[in-house]
Phi, psi and omega in degrees: 000140179210129180243138183228135177227164178237129182231177182292352176262356188103204187285127173233120186251136166249120187237129174269132178215120173065030180080005172238171179242147173235150179249123179230123186256115182042042179084354181254131184298133174252304180194170174215179190259021195275336178227285178093359187296321182294327187286323178291324178297326177309307184286318184286325178296325181287308186290348167301332183261010178248174172284187168297152170053052188286156164272127191237136173243120173252122183262108172107118181281311181065224175266003169100358180296320185295319182291320182297321179291324181300321181289344175278356188261185176263020173313133173285331180206141175224118174257131179243129182243112187235123181284341189258112177305326181295328175291320176292324176296316186300329182280355168266356184231250197293323183271009185293324179295331183278332171275352178051038171069030182291333177304336183266000175285123193296350177279349190252135171231131178260129182242119178268101184179177180284129188300313182299317178292324176300311179303318178291346178251013178221153176254011176308140178234148190232162172275331176214142172235128177246115182267118180206060182260001178200192183283350177139174188302324179246013177224058181273144175280321184252125177300332178302323192279353172301330178293331179292337181264350178275170179306318180302311179299312178300320174302317174302311176297324182300318175307336185255018170265138166297168174302131179083006181297166187230135173239117177255131181231131177270142179223144177273359171202167185289136186228075182309326180288321183293317184298317179299317176293323182294314185298320185295316193276316186260302185157181180314137180249138173243130184258132181239117169259124190246120172315139173237169180279350186258015169105299184274141175291140165298153177236137174242126179254130181238107174263124187214149172261011181292170183286162172311313179302322182280325169303319180292333182289330173303318182296319186287315184289312184295341183274359171271152193291000000 
């Protein structure tokens, strides 16, 4: 099975292989449905440093693992911003089992649009923001996304955090320079490395102004499968 759509950002392909699905953009592999562990850690690590019933913003729907993890928490509201309408549509169809029907949860609101554009047009603030719109700070498939990982983009996201809020960022590889920038712009960073099947670990950076006790909780929760 293969579905192919053409968007303003080029060709997007959803391909079935070995009982799983792959998302491919302009010939570049984005993600698949084989594991999802690091995407779940992204959400768990972020919410470990928040209080009860947090408001959560997820940048990027992908194959749905982050959202599925989010609806298992006590989050009071979950907003997902996804730029590709086709990805949202697939979660009402073949990808629904991977997001576990989370789009039907009354706490979930999906915004179809560009995350940076949406952020500049809203005053909403969140207890946690999870950023997973590309492969990471220096390995972006779309040049436009690089701005989100730079100082100005991080500062924009910081403006949408409530006091003591958390910004968690997924990356396909370690980015020491980005970690330093994130520390300067948002606050102390906890780095979580998740072993991957392809050799290099995925990395989740969690920047927070939360207390030491809450930062310690990131380690405990993120370390669970």
